[in-house]
C-alpha positions, 0 to 999 in steps of 0.5 A: 044786292044793296048790302053794305060790307063796309059797316061792322056790327061788332068788333073784337077784343081791343077794339070799339064799334064807332059809327059802324067802324071798329076803332082801336082801344087805348093801349093795354086795354082789352075792352072799351066803348065810345066816349066822346068826340074828343076822346073817341073810347074809354077802357073798361077792361085792361090787359093782364098786368094793368090796372084800370084807372077810374080818373081817365079810363086808361090802363096803368102797369100794376107793378113789377112782376104783378099779373093782377092788382087791386091798386098800384101797390096792391098786387093779387097775383104775381108772374112765375118765379115770383111770390106775393109778399102779403105784407107789402103787396109786392111781387118779389123773386123766389130763392136761387134755384126755385122757379115757383114759390109761395114765399121766399122760404117755400119752394114749390118747383125747383130748377132741374138739377137743384135741391134745397135741403135744410134751407141750403140751395144744393146742386145734385149730381149728374142725372139728378133732378 
């Protein structure tokens, strides 16, 4: 029938269409495009937790526990169990017994069997949540 099934017309996330073939994007890159013969793809959208380098189009880690960032030391969203210290831009651990928090002292979700009363972490009795 004359059709060539080995030529791609589009690629899924993580690949770029180059000369009718899907080529993988650089590591930790969601979307990329053809660039040059020496550097076949350049990234323009990184995976969560990575920042796009404007120098070479690669993805670099945001920082420990950071899901999204504006720069290497400027996190905008942290992983669960961490909170964003707005002064430093760094993700820090929630206090003991706390699974989610907006600051070290403001726990929004507790581990089962844990309550915080008057600033103290207390394990409650059997059957307690």
